[in-house]
NUZATOR-356989 format. One line per 3 residues: number of its first residue (from 0); their letters; for each residue x negated, y, z of C-alpha. Coordinates in nm, 4 decimals. Layout:
// residues N
NUM) A) X Y Z | ...
//
This chain:
// residues 507
0) MLC) -1.4295 -2.4342 4.4545 | -1.4865 -2.7385 4.2378 | -1.4295 -3.0827 4.3846
3) CKY) -1.6381 -3.3804 4.2882 | -1.3642 -3.6188 4.1691 | -1.6117 -3.8859 4.0638
6) IRI) -1.7579 -3.9357 4.4110 | -1.4731 -4.1755 4.4877 | -1.6045 -4.4108 4.2181
9) MKL) -1.9672 -4.4076 4.3386 | -2.0977 -4.2569 4.6607 | -2.3660 -4.0087 4.5687
12) ETI) -2.5913 -3.7739 4.7614 | -2.6790 -3.4317 4.6247 | -3.0465 -3.3351 4.6274
15) IGL) -3.1193 -2.9607 4.6035 | -3.4410 -2.7632 4.5885 | -3.4780 -2.3937 4.5113
18) EIH) -3.7330 -2.1847 4.3230 | -3.7115 -1.8240 4.4349 | -3.8757 -1.5301 4.2590
21) TQL) -3.8908 -1.2112 4.4615 | -4.0369 -0.8809 4.3420 | -4.2859 -0.7489 4.5931
24) KTK) -4.2395 -0.3988 4.7325 | -4.5515 -0.2382 4.5900 | -4.5922 0.1008 4.4246
27) SKM) -4.7677 -0.0359 4.1159 | -4.7669 -0.3488 3.9024 | -4.9570 -0.6704 3.9669
30) FCS) -5.2609 -0.6127 3.7469 | -5.2500 -0.2458 3.6438 | -5.1723 0.0983 3.7878
33) CAR) -4.8357 0.1418 3.6120 | -4.5608 0.2407 3.8542 | -4.3103 -0.0243 3.9561
36) VAE) -3.9917 0.1534 3.8464 | -3.6221 0.0939 3.9043 | -3.3987 -0.0954 3.6628
39) TAP) -3.2349 0.2357 3.5712 | -3.5591 0.3979 3.4486 | -3.5783 0.4770 3.0752
42) ANS) -3.6817 0.1712 2.8745 | -4.0564 0.1257 2.8226 | -4.1380 0.4354 3.0283
45) SIC) -4.3867 0.2628 3.2615 | -4.6237 0.0604 3.0453 | -4.9920 0.0658 2.9547
48) PIC) -5.2398 -0.1321 2.7423 | -5.3131 -0.3654 3.0364 | -4.9569 -0.4779 3.1106
51) MGH) -4.8853 -0.4881 2.7373 | -5.1780 -0.7256 2.6855 | -5.3829 -0.5202 2.4409
54) PGT) -5.7194 -0.6695 2.3407 | -6.0169 -0.5582 2.5477 | -5.8189 -0.4706 2.8618
57) LPV) -5.9037 -0.6157 3.2029 | -5.6462 -0.6971 3.4729 | -5.7241 -0.6027 3.8353
60) PNM) -5.5244 -0.7757 4.1131 | -5.2989 -0.5574 4.3283 | -5.4269 -0.6386 4.6776
63) EAV) -5.1150 -0.4926 4.8410 | -4.9159 -0.7597 4.6569 | -5.1571 -1.0212 4.7921
66) RLG) -5.1074 -0.8848 5.1457 | -4.7281 -0.8950 5.1143 | -4.7465 -1.2502 4.9821
69) MKA) -4.9524 -1.3439 5.2888 | -4.6920 -1.1907 5.5207 | -4.4216 -1.4029 5.3575
72) ALA) -4.6344 -1.7168 5.3761 | -4.7095 -1.6637 5.7467 | -4.3387 -1.6129 5.8215
75) MKG) -4.2749 -1.9479 5.6502 | -4.5562 -2.1168 5.8485 | -4.7450 -2.1887 5.5274
78) NIY) -5.1085 -2.2888 5.5017 | -5.2822 -1.9930 5.3383 | -5.5902 -2.0479 5.1258
81) EQT) -5.8766 -1.8225 5.2252 | -6.0172 -1.8786 4.8748 | -5.7642 -1.8491 4.5918
84) KFD) -5.7605 -1.7767 4.2201 | -5.5362 -1.6825 3.9300 | -5.4604 -1.8938 3.6207
87) RKN) -5.3182 -1.8449 3.2743 | -4.9831 -2.0086 3.2092 | -4.9385 -2.0263 2.8336
90) YFY) -4.5971 -2.0027 2.6727 | -4.4538 -1.7827 2.4018 | -4.1493 -1.5661 2.4639
93) PDL) -4.0672 -1.2139 2.3410 | -4.0722 -1.0888 2.7008 | -4.4388 -1.1890 2.7478
96) PKG) -4.6489 -0.9452 2.5407 | -4.9779 -1.1260 2.6141 | -4.8433 -1.4640 2.5029
99) YQI) -4.9268 -1.5964 2.8509 | -4.8470 -1.5189 3.2113 | -5.1067 -1.4644 3.4834
102) SQY) -4.9945 -1.6922 3.7652 | -5.1454 -1.9420 4.0118 | -5.1659 -2.3172 3.9596
105) DKP) -5.3857 -2.5508 4.1641 | -5.4906 -2.2981 4.4301 | -5.1811 -2.0959 4.5156
108) LSQ) -5.1763 -1.8372 4.7906 | -5.0078 -2.0819 5.0279 | -4.8891 -2.4419 5.0499
111) GGE) -4.6574 -2.6150 5.2948 | -4.4572 -2.4537 5.5715 | -4.0952 -2.4753 5.6750
114) LVV) -3.7881 -2.2745 5.7653 | -3.5252 -2.3910 6.0132 | -3.1859 -2.2477 5.9188
117) EVP) -2.8553 -2.2446 6.1030 | -2.5637 -2.2990 5.8660 | -2.2707 -2.0722 5.9697
120) DNS) -1.9936 -2.2403 6.1683 | -1.7320 -2.1409 5.9098 | -1.9169 -2.3433 5.6429
123) IAS) -1.7822 -2.6823 5.5310 | -2.1366 -2.8226 5.5274 | -2.1684 -3.1234 5.7570
126) RKV) -2.5145 -3.0269 5.8874 | -2.5199 -2.7135 6.1009 | -2.8984 -2.6907 6.1273
129) IRV) -3.1317 -2.7727 5.8387 | -3.5091 -2.7889 5.8108 | -3.6352 -2.6893 5.4673
132) EFE) -3.9994 -2.7474 5.3810 | -4.1929 -2.5416 5.1273 | -4.4045 -2.6759 4.8455
135) RLH) -4.5924 -2.3532 4.7803 | -4.5908 -1.9766 4.7517 | -4.7865 -1.8312 4.4618
138) LEE) -4.8274 -1.4885 4.3064 | -4.7671 -1.3983 3.9444 | -4.6502 -1.1191 3.7160
141) DAA) -4.2884 -1.0755 3.6107 | -4.1776 -1.0906 3.2484 | -4.0051 -0.8088 3.0617
144) KNT) -3.6279 -0.7769 3.0343 | -3.4343 -0.8836 2.7253 | -3.1083 -0.7161 2.6277
147) HGT) -2.8871 -0.8723 2.3630 | -2.6506 -0.6571 2.1551 | -2.3052 -0.7477 2.0309
150) SGE) -2.4222 -0.7720 1.6689 | -2.6941 -1.0274 1.7336 | -2.9810 -0.7830 1.7813
153) SFV) -3.2155 -0.8081 2.0821 | -3.4215 -0.5437 2.2619 | -3.7101 -0.5791 2.5070
156) DFN) -3.7786 -0.3376 2.7930 | -4.1348 -0.3925 2.9179 | -4.0954 -0.1810 3.2342
159) RGG) -4.0431 -0.4953 3.4408 | -4.3301 -0.6791 3.2717 | -4.6223 -0.7080 3.5108
162) TPL) -4.4209 -0.6412 3.8296 | -4.5672 -0.8408 4.1228 | -4.3741 -1.1579 4.2000
165) AEI) -4.3968 -1.4128 4.4764 | -4.2582 -1.7483 4.3649 | -4.1422 -1.9574 4.6590
168) VTR) -4.0759 -2.3244 4.5881 | -3.8956 -2.5472 4.8378 | -3.8913 -2.9218 4.8685
171) PDM) -3.5589 -3.0911 4.7803 | -3.4325 -3.0743 5.1396 | -3.0839 -2.9278 5.0921
174) RSP) -2.7775 -3.1460 5.0492 | -2.4916 -2.9082 4.9709 | -2.4232 -2.5724 4.8037
177) EEA) -2.3426 -2.4245 5.1448 | -2.6831 -2.5254 5.2803 | -2.8542 -2.3726 4.9767
180) RAF) -2.6661 -2.0468 5.0268 | -2.7439 -2.0330 5.4005 | -3.1135 -2.0972 5.3301
183) LQE) -3.1397 -1.8285 5.0620 | -2.9583 -1.5742 5.2811 | -3.1967 -1.6425 5.5707
186) LRR) -3.4968 -1.6128 5.3403 | -3.3640 -1.2787 5.2163 | -3.3319 -1.1561 5.5759
189) ILR) -3.6983 -1.2423 5.6350 | -3.8164 -1.0683 5.3179 | -3.6235 -0.7555 5.4111
192) ELD) -3.7188 -0.7552 5.7787 | -4.0894 -0.7808 5.6917 | -4.0491 -0.5107 5.4235
195) ISD) -4.1877 -0.7512 5.1630 | -3.9109 -0.7000 4.9084 | -3.5778 -0.5228 4.8630
198) ADM) -3.4519 -0.8751 4.7811 | -3.1389 -0.7505 4.6036 | -3.0029 -1.0214 4.3729
201) EKG) -2.7747 -0.7836 4.1841 | -3.0724 -0.5641 4.0908 | -3.2838 -0.8620 3.9898
204) NLR) -3.5566 -0.8241 4.2510 | -3.4536 -1.1577 4.4030 | -3.3834 -1.4373 4.1564
207) CDA) -3.3182 -1.8024 4.2218 | -3.3263 -2.1240 4.0173 | -3.1590 -2.4318 4.1644
210) NVS) -3.2950 -2.7825 4.1025 | -3.0101 -3.0325 4.1373 | -3.0097 -3.4107 4.1133
213) MRP) -2.8057 -3.7012 4.2545 | -2.8851 -4.0414 4.4019 | -2.6646 -4.3333 4.5181
216) IDE) -2.6050 -4.3879 4.8893 | -2.4474 -4.6761 5.0811 | -2.1319 -4.6651 5.2914
219) NGV) -2.3306 -4.5268 5.5852 | -2.4720 -4.2415 5.3793 | -2.8205 -4.3938 5.3581
222) PIS) -2.9948 -4.3631 5.0174 | -3.0096 -4.6930 4.8343 | -3.3475 -4.5819 4.6993
225) LTL) -3.5674 -4.2883 4.7994 | -3.6620 -4.2358 4.4352 | -3.5681 -3.8909 4.3075
228) HPK) -3.3897 -3.8973 3.9737 | -3.4413 -3.6444 3.6890 | -3.3361 -3.2994 3.8010
231) TEV) -3.1510 -3.0181 3.6300 | -3.2957 -2.6717 3.6793 | -3.0186 -2.4106 3.6737
234) KNI) -3.1245 -2.0572 3.5802 | -2.9539 -1.7141 3.5513 | -2.8169 -1.7229 3.9071
237) NSF) -2.7722 -1.3640 4.0288 | -2.5627 -1.3868 4.3464 | -2.5053 -1.6119 4.6461
240) RSL) -2.1585 -1.6932 4.5171 | -2.3017 -1.7885 4.1773 | -2.5547 -2.0156 4.3507
243) ERA) -2.2750 -2.2108 4.5184 | -2.0599 -2.2248 4.2061 | -2.3454 -2.3376 3.9836
246) IYF) -2.4454 -2.6197 4.2191 | -2.0840 -2.7344 4.2565 | -2.0500 -2.7466 3.8792
249) EID) -2.3691 -2.9513 3.8478 | -2.2501 -3.1912 4.1183 | -1.9306 -3.2471 3.9232
252) RQS) -2.1070 -3.2772 3.5862 | -2.3765 -3.5156 3.7065 | -2.1286 -3.7229 3.9068
255) ELW) -1.9339 -3.7830 3.5871 | -2.2518 -3.9005 3.4139 | -2.3253 -4.1391 3.6994
258) ATN) -1.9666 -4.2665 3.6899 | -2.0019 -4.3534 3.3208 | -2.3383 -4.5259 3.3837
261) TPP) -2.5296 -4.2549 3.1933 | -2.7134 -4.0555 3.4633 | -2.9576 -3.7874 3.3433
264) AQS) -3.2563 -3.9630 3.1862 | -3.4883 -3.6629 3.1796 | -3.5228 -3.3283 3.3533
267) STR) -3.3659 -3.0320 3.1769 | -3.3081 -2.6604 3.2099 | -2.9556 -2.5223 3.1968
270) GWN) -2.8323 -2.1646 3.2217 | -2.5462 -2.0623 3.4482 | -2.2630 -1.8906 3.2583
273) DEK) -2.0883 -1.6974 3.5342 | -1.7981 -1.5883 3.3135 | -1.7135 -1.9431 3.2042
276) GIT) -1.8139 -2.1037 3.5335 | -2.0319 -2.3671 3.3621 | -2.3967 -2.4536 3.3043
279) ELQ) -2.5217 -2.4683 2.9456 | -2.8190 -2.6659 2.8137 | -3.1197 -2.4500 2.7268
282) RVK) -3.4076 -2.6924 2.6858 | -3.5667 -3.0127 2.8061 | -3.7776 -2.9273 3.1094
285) EGA) -4.1463 -2.8651 3.0482 | -4.4212 -3.0200 3.2579 | -4.7411 -2.8560 3.3807
288) ADY) -4.9317 -2.9955 3.0794 | -4.7014 -2.8051 2.8431 | -4.8210 -2.4746 2.9906
291) RYF) -5.1922 -2.5504 2.9320 | -5.3054 -2.3911 3.2577 | -5.6661 -2.2803 3.2879
294) PEP) -5.8445 -2.0375 3.5255 | -5.7910 -1.6712 3.4385 | -6.1338 -1.5744 3.2940
297) DIP) -6.0915 -1.1999 3.3598 | -6.0214 -1.2298 3.7358 | -6.2833 -1.3851 3.9668
300) PLD) -6.1688 -1.6005 4.2633 | -6.0545 -1.4038 4.5681 | -6.1951 -1.4374 4.9195
303) LTS) -5.9053 -1.3539 5.1533 | -6.0718 -1.4330 5.4870 | -6.0789 -1.0736 5.6133
306) MLA) -5.7313 -0.9860 5.4860 | -5.5799 -1.2990 5.6400 | -5.7215 -1.2125 5.9821
309) SVK) -5.5781 -0.8604 5.9537 | -5.2298 -0.9801 5.8517 | -5.2204 -1.2328 6.1356
312) RHV) -5.2785 -0.9522 6.3875 | -4.9563 -0.7788 6.2849 | -4.6919 -1.0435 6.3508
315) VEL) -4.3351 -0.9089 6.3789 | -4.0077 -1.0483 6.5112 | -3.8260 -1.2620 6.2530
318) PAE) -3.4481 -1.2374 6.1923 | -3.3684 -1.5669 6.3716 | -3.5582 -1.4481 6.6801
321) KRA) -3.3887 -1.1084 6.6616 | -3.0417 -1.2692 6.6350 | -3.1067 -1.4797 6.9443
324) RFM) -3.2239 -1.1709 7.1364 | -2.9251 -0.9608 7.0302 | -2.6881 -1.2361 7.1403
327) AEY) -2.8631 -1.2796 7.4764 | -2.9401 -0.9169 7.5637 | -2.6631 -0.7222 7.3903
330) FVS) -2.3684 -0.9683 7.4099 | -2.3379 -0.9771 7.0295 | -2.1441 -1.2631 6.8674
333) EAD) -2.3311 -1.4972 6.6335 | -2.1323 -1.3735 6.3325 | -2.2057 -1.0066 6.4116
336) ARI) -2.5723 -1.0842 6.4796 | -2.6026 -1.2322 6.1292 | -2.4535 -0.9194 5.9739
339) ITD) -2.6758 -0.6859 6.1767 | -2.9969 -0.8730 6.0887 | -2.9101 -0.8799 5.7178
342) SKE) -3.0601 -0.5313 5.6961 | -3.3714 -0.4007 5.8664 | -3.2284 -0.0470 5.8636
345) LSN) -2.9044 -0.1653 6.0252 | -3.0764 -0.3727 6.2953 | -3.3059 -0.0809 6.3840
348) YFE) -3.0096 0.1594 6.3953 | -2.8100 -0.0832 6.6110 | -3.0902 -0.1093 6.8677
351) QVV) -3.1235 0.2694 6.8801 | -2.7470 0.3031 6.9354 | -2.7568 0.0457 7.2171
354) SET) -3.0386 0.2382 7.3847 | -2.8510 0.5699 7.3529 | -2.5213 0.4143 7.4677
357) NEW) -2.6954 0.3090 7.7893 | -2.7603 0.6779 7.8507 | -2.4049 0.7962 7.7685
360) LDR) -2.2017 0.5378 7.9614 | -2.1688 0.5528 8.3389 | -2.2306 0.1760 8.3669
363) PFD) -2.4841 -0.0773 8.2327 | -2.4406 -0.1867 7.8702 | -2.1972 -0.4778 7.8936
366) SRA) -1.9819 -0.6978 7.6704 | -1.7101 -0.4284 7.6467 | -1.9622 -0.1704 7.5282
369) SKL) -2.1070 -0.4257 7.2860 | -1.7661 -0.4916 7.1299 | -1.7031 -0.1179 7.0949
372) VTG) -2.0380 -0.0629 6.9232 | -2.0193 -0.3618 6.6870 | -1.6487 -0.3148 6.6140
375) WML) -1.6760 0.0509 6.5173 | -2.0163 0.0147 6.3515 | -1.9646 -0.3018 6.1451
378) SKL) -1.5975 -0.2587 6.0627 | -1.4878 0.1040 6.0668 | -1.8161 0.2839 5.9914
381) AGL) -1.9411 0.0241 5.7411 | -1.6062 0.0393 5.5623 | -1.6216 0.4194 5.5318
384) MKV) -1.9837 0.3990 5.4155 | -1.8911 0.1559 5.1398 | -1.6194 0.3897 5.0127
387) KGV) -1.8543 0.6908 5.0214 | -2.1533 0.5045 4.8750 | -2.3712 0.5636 5.1830
390) DWA) -2.6288 0.3112 5.3057 | -2.7917 0.2702 5.6464 | -3.1144 0.4331 5.5288
393) TLK) -2.9359 0.7578 5.4340 | -2.6712 0.7676 5.7108 | -2.6355 1.1190 5.8577
396) ITA) -2.4922 1.0019 6.1916 | -2.7748 0.9867 6.4447 | -2.7904 0.7017 6.6946
399) ENF) -2.7326 0.9525 6.9770 | -2.4175 1.0919 6.8138 | -2.2781 0.7452 6.7474
402) AEF) -2.3443 0.6501 7.1109 | -2.1603 0.9657 7.2230 | -1.8751 0.8652 6.9911
405) VKI) -1.8637 0.5236 7.1630 | -1.8486 0.7001 7.5015 | -1.5506 0.9079 7.3854
408) IDH) -1.3635 0.5912 7.2882 | -1.4692 0.4050 7.6034 | -1.3460 0.6915 7.8243
411) EET) -1.0223 0.7138 7.6214 | -1.0783 1.0810 7.5420 | -0.9070 1.0396 7.2049
414) TGA) -0.6716 0.7992 7.0328 | -0.7740 0.5295 6.7863 | -0.6295 0.7191 6.4906
417) NAL) -0.8099 1.0404 6.5810 | -1.1319 0.8521 6.6552 | -1.1295 0.7371 6.2946
420) KIL) -1.0814 1.0995 6.1803 | -1.3771 1.2061 6.3952 | -1.5901 0.9283 6.2476
423) EIM) -1.5026 1.0334 5.8917 | -1.6167 1.3903 5.9644 | -1.9356 1.2647 6.1305
426) LEN) -2.0133 1.0553 5.8226 | -1.9631 1.3567 5.5996 | -2.1829 1.6071 5.7819
429) GED) -2.3455 1.4376 6.0826 | -2.1771 1.6692 6.3372 | -2.1583 1.6050 6.7097
432) PSQ) -1.8386 1.4049 6.7915 | -1.7439 1.6091 7.1010 | -1.7703 1.9293 6.9020
435) IME) -1.5521 1.7861 6.6245 | -1.2931 1.6676 6.8770 | -1.2789 2.0040 7.0528
438) ERG) -1.2829 2.2313 6.7481 | -1.0237 2.0301 6.5541 | -0.7990 1.9417 6.8440
441) LGR) -0.8434 1.5681 6.8125 | -0.8606 1.4884 7.1833 | -0.6025 1.2774 7.3646
444) VSD) -0.2956 1.4587 7.5071 | -0.2091 1.3268 7.8551 | 0.0224 1.6068 7.9688
447) EAM) 0.3434 1.4210 8.0631 | 0.5627 1.7289 8.0310 | 0.4443 1.7891 7.6745
450) IQK) 0.4837 1.4221 7.5788 | 0.8307 1.4122 7.7421 | 0.9485 1.6892 7.5093
453) LVE) 0.8274 1.4903 7.2083 | 0.9965 1.1726 7.3373 | 1.3314 1.3542 7.3733
456) MVI) 1.2948 1.5083 7.0282 | 1.2272 1.1652 6.8684 | 1.5247 1.0039 7.0471
459) ESN) 1.7517 1.2865 6.9361 | 1.6277 1.2570 6.5749 | 1.6631 0.8774 6.5663
462) PKQ) 1.9890 0.7932 6.7511 | 2.0433 0.4663 6.5613 | 1.7032 0.3252 6.6538
465) AAE) 1.7411 0.4463 7.0138 | 2.0747 0.2643 7.0390 | 1.9264 -0.0546 6.8911
468) FRA) 1.6483 -0.0510 7.1498 | 1.9000 0.0002 7.4331 | 2.0913 -0.2977 7.2918
471) GKE) 1.7866 -0.5204 7.3379 | 1.5838 -0.4890 7.0137 | 1.2408 -0.4611 7.1759
474) PIL) 1.0395 -0.4271 6.8474 | 1.2152 -0.0925 6.7807 | 1.0040 0.0575 7.0594
477) KFL) 0.6948 0.0494 6.8370 | 0.8774 0.2575 6.5764 | 0.9837 0.5183 6.8331
480) IGM) 0.6348 0.5419 6.9838 | 0.4946 0.5728 6.6321 | 0.7237 0.8686 6.5664
483) VMK) 0.5935 1.0388 6.8820 | 0.2373 0.9748 6.7682 | 0.3199 1.1218 6.4298
486) ASE) 0.4764 1.4299 6.5855 | 0.1704 1.4791 6.8083 | -0.0685 1.4227 6.5137
489) GKA) -0.2040 1.1143 6.6852 | -0.2950 1.2942 7.0083 | -0.0335 1.1634 7.2528
492) DPV) -0.1564 0.9034 7.5003 | 0.0198 0.5837 7.3841 | 0.0385 0.4346 7.7362
495) ITE) 0.2041 0.7457 7.8786 | 0.4264 0.7687 7.5700 | 0.5563 0.4141 7.6186
498) KLM) 0.6219 0.4716 7.9879 | 0.8196 0.7916 7.9242 | 1.0089 0.6402 7.6272
501) RAT) 1.1260 0.3421 7.8334 | 1.2238 0.5652 8.1253 | 1.4170 0.8058 7.9026
504) LGK) 1.6034 0.5218 7.7276 | 1.6801 0.3543 8.0581 | 1.4647 0.0503 7.9791
//
């Protein structure tokens, strides 16, 4: 993490706003019927005269994209226009075949709104709760994707061109990289929970630009002037870690300029170079006049009155509300609740498991059951899934079988080592855990006579360690018990094993 060494010369406050572009989860593009395809699809395999901007073609708005944009705006408490329109934003890049982008200017889908975000306790940010206001949410089409070769050549894949985008612009309400990260993560949870977007930064369907500026503050942390100074817009940010790193670099770079009495005199756009860990100047920032906006002549204004009423009738629980409920009803820790609500599939699966666990246990679902479920689900199972390349949407383990697995552990019917073996088999083929345990002999052995024989065999095979334990080296006991567990293939009851080992060794 970079430190801002120049802050000691002049106390400065960091001002951060974000511009987020998220691809909407539609089947087709924004203004044509071409399929919205994955990044891995063959280049230029989903294009048509409309999204390629051929003369004489007419764009038709994707009303599902409009509906999804409304859902996002309502979740952000935005003020949705019942009458909206599209505009042409003129600029010339190789990834814009029309020479302009169809976007929204003076009448976006939504303006205003806010999102209250809790910054995780493990963050170094001084504020633990932030309130971020929104400027606007507008709809537009995505540009194509440029690929640059090693010999200086460039290629354009127009598959992405025309994909529906919602651009979400915040006010400059964040004051640290950690706050920006916490905000963007919470926004992603909302987009996923409402099934608005896959919101995967690595795949490019959630992209973020950070606007960063500085202003002087007094010894009490109060701004000397409320005037906002020229900002730097940082692009090419493709992960939460990159967002933090890029903002830290800008804080350091701009602090140095302030320290030498040469603060940024005009807004600019810089690209984040993740490999070098620096931002690089791209261009002086354009203003709205540079884009020569005018109403899109091929698309009449939209009346959204009926659609807005329909969307409002289908309000769902947001991630923050779900976290609070999980913590209150299911005894889940705040950290685990954040992980669970990161994914709609995971949160739905978790609730199903809790419901099934209530049926399998012979007591009400309590904090012990909660720790068993979250511990094995978020640590052990999630770890195995990552290795195997399985996600929560394709998991073969049913909620009922996982709840039965929790019951087996709760009732101590197997050991921890064998429970992990059972879970691995369940992940592979979705089998019933009791059947796996019985057929493969993975249940716990509690027969004292059988364990006693193993204890005597281990002592006889390890006389040196047995003598050391008798002489007072208590840690040796773990080794001896481990040898019994190994001999029993993890089946011996560890509590009974320890009792018999101590008795046999006279300790």
